[in-house]
BAGUDO-205712 format. One record per residue (C-alpha): x, y, z; residue number from 0. Coordinates in nm, 4 decimals. Layout:
BEGIN
         u         v         w    i
         X         Y         Z  NUM
...
% end
This chain:
BEGIN
         u         v         w    i
    0.1025   -8.1353    3.8395    0
    0.4067   -8.1977    4.0619    1
    0.4699   -7.9527    4.3584    2
    0.7849   -7.8277    4.1849    3
    0.6032   -7.7650    3.8533    4
    0.3280   -7.5797    4.0429    5
    0.5793   -7.3590    4.2472    6
    0.7500   -7.2148    3.9411    7
    0.4456   -7.0284    3.7936    8
    0.3461   -6.9004    4.1350    9
    0.7019   -6.7921    4.2248   10
    0.7303   -6.6111    3.8795   11
    0.3968   -6.4299    3.9528   12
    0.5028   -6.3324    4.3050   13
    0.8375   -6.2176    4.1812   14
    0.6830   -5.9970    3.9102   15
    0.4591   -5.8329    4.1588   16
    0.7469   -5.7829    4.3998   17
    0.9793   -5.6351    4.1191   18
    0.7021   -5.3834    4.0398   19
    0.6838   -5.2678    4.4076   20
    1.0450   -5.2875    4.5427   21
    1.2272   -4.9706    4.5685   22
    1.5645   -5.0513    4.4167   23
    1.8947   -4.9406    4.5509   24
    2.0150   -4.6106    4.4189   25
    2.0269   -4.5803    4.0507   26
    2.3839   -4.4294    4.0685   27
    2.5218   -4.7192    4.2753   28
    2.8133   -4.8850    4.1161   29
    2.8229   -5.2607    4.1721   30
    3.1195   -5.3670    4.3753   31
    3.3375   -5.6252    4.2206   32
    3.3530   -5.9611    4.3974   33
    3.5279   -6.2969    4.3546   34
    3.3397   -6.6258    4.3812   35
    3.5616   -6.8996    4.5347   36
    3.3985   -7.2347    4.5214   37
    3.0486   -7.1931    4.6590   38
    3.1033   -6.8586    4.8292   39
    3.2000   -6.4915    4.8027   40
    3.4584   -6.4947    5.0814   41
    3.5161   -6.1156    5.1098   42
    3.2455   -5.8542    5.2101   43
    3.1266   -5.6477    4.9114   44
    3.1848   -5.3428    5.1072   45
    3.5074   -5.4400    5.2712   46
    3.3407   -5.4411    5.6114   47
    3.0811   -5.6472    5.7969   48
    2.7097   -5.5448    5.7976   49
    2.4842   -5.4571    6.0704   50
    2.2682   -5.7561    6.2033   51
    1.9796   -5.5270    6.3229   52
    1.9586   -5.3545    5.9901   53
    1.9724   -5.6948    5.8135   54
    1.6799   -5.8369    6.0197   55
    1.4737   -5.5291    5.9081   56
    1.5440   -5.6036    5.5575   57
    1.4775   -5.9800    5.5871   58
    1.1402   -5.9122    5.7521   59
    1.0357   -5.6108    5.5393   60
    0.7474   -5.6585    5.3089   61
    0.8830   -5.3626    5.0922   62
    1.2695   -5.4179    5.0717   63
    1.4054   -5.7675    5.1008   64
    1.0714   -5.9520    5.0702   65
    1.2558   -6.2678    5.1975   66
    0.9480   -6.3887    5.3824   67
    0.7545   -6.3973    5.0599   68
    0.9232   -6.7353    4.9937   69
    1.1014   -6.8164    5.3112   70
    0.9978   -6.8808    5.6698   71
    1.2048   -6.8273    5.9814   72
    1.2095   -6.7579    6.3470   73
    0.9946   -6.4440    6.3326   74
    0.6872   -6.5055    6.5434   75
    0.5688   -6.1505    6.4984   76
    0.5469   -6.1970    6.1245   77
    0.2507   -6.3690    5.9866   78
    0.2090   -6.5063    5.6410   79
    0.5677   -6.6416    5.5898   80
    0.6543   -6.8268    5.2779   81
    0.6611   -7.1992    5.2114   82
    0.8387   -7.2058    4.8543   83
    1.1993   -7.1921    4.9967   84
    1.3912   -7.3412    5.2862   85
    1.3381   -7.1996    5.6287   86
    1.5897   -6.9274    5.7356   87
    1.6068   -7.0889    6.0758   88
    1.9635   -7.1947    6.1529   89
    2.1128   -7.0522    5.8373   90
    2.4207   -6.9438    6.0367   91
    2.4715   -7.2914    6.1398   92
    2.4400   -7.4317    5.7841   93
    2.6363   -7.1845    5.5773   94
    2.9351   -6.9524    5.6272   95
    2.9153   -6.5807    5.5584   96
    3.0702   -6.6308    5.2227   97
    2.8257   -6.8999    5.1245   98
    2.5378   -6.6831    5.2330   99
    2.6690   -6.3876    5.0418  100
    2.6795   -6.5835    4.7164  101
    2.3243   -6.7113    4.7755  102
    2.1914   -6.3593    4.8188  103
    2.4025   -6.1958    4.5381  104
    2.3215   -6.4515    4.2846  105
    2.1967   -6.8055    4.3803  106
    2.1915   -6.8972    4.0188  107
    2.5605   -6.9353    4.0180  108
    2.5000   -7.2383    4.2421  109
    2.1696   -7.3607    4.0868  110
    2.0862   -7.2233    3.7572  111
    1.7092   -7.3339    3.7953  112
    1.6599   -7.1620    4.1364  113
    1.3597   -6.9371    4.1741  114
    1.5606   -6.7228    4.4187  115
    1.6098   -6.3792    4.2573  116
    1.9522   -6.2342    4.2235  117
    1.9672   -5.9444    4.4674  118
    2.2992   -5.7920    4.3345  119
    2.3131   -5.8980    3.9688  120
    2.1733   -5.6862    3.7029  121
    2.2944   -5.8492    3.3752  122
    2.1102   -6.1059    3.1806  123
    1.7780   -6.0646    3.3559  124
    1.4459   -6.1015    3.1770  125
    1.1055   -5.9454    3.2829  126
    1.2461   -5.6594    3.4819  127
    1.0393   -5.3502    3.5306  128
    1.1855   -5.0522    3.3053  129
    1.2393   -4.8485    3.6241  130
    1.4424   -5.1193    3.7772  131
    1.6745   -5.2210    3.4760  132
    2.0425   -5.1960    3.5700  133
    1.9700   -5.1539    3.9397  134
    2.0405   -5.4218    4.2026  135
    1.7519   -5.5038    4.4392  136
    1.9754   -5.4516    4.7280  137
    2.2924   -5.2387    4.7718  138
    2.6231   -5.3848    4.8728  139
    2.5753   -5.2528    5.2191  140
    2.2251   -5.4072    5.2392  141
    2.3653   -5.7415    5.1307  142
    2.6217   -5.7252    5.4071  143
    2.3573   -5.6287    5.6691  144
    2.1517   -5.9339    5.5583  145
    2.4584   -6.1646    5.5783  146
    2.5416   -6.0243    5.9152  147
    2.1972   -6.1038    6.0403  148
    2.1636   -6.4481    5.8894  149
    2.4835   -6.5670    6.0424  150
    2.3335   -6.5035    6.3861  151
    2.0550   -6.7544    6.3265  152
    2.2323   -7.0386    6.4769  153
    1.9383   -7.2589    6.6019  154
% end
């Protein structure tokens, strides 16, 4: 079995476990409209830049972002980092804020076969826990915090 074929079932299982445990953003939150331009969402979802410190906490959290379930990065204090997705190291040097924003909001707009979950899309999803249906994984503010943090990773 190829490495890619082996990854998909494991990723699906991990995401199912994750979906059952992740506290969703507030049920009353209205999704902010956004415009995709090329491979990016140029404007912040909230109209303002996020907070990099809060973003780092989301990225490294085992309960909120769960980014390290699949990604690794420059987080020496975090053990058990993922190997299913690219390292977060130097993401700020590889992509713009807008490009990062689209990848977090809905990476499937760039790659329909991605295993990256959509953190801000709620429509058209399958196998979503009933308690999480219609709720984004991260709020617009949390997305902006993560983007603000990831752009600081330049090396």
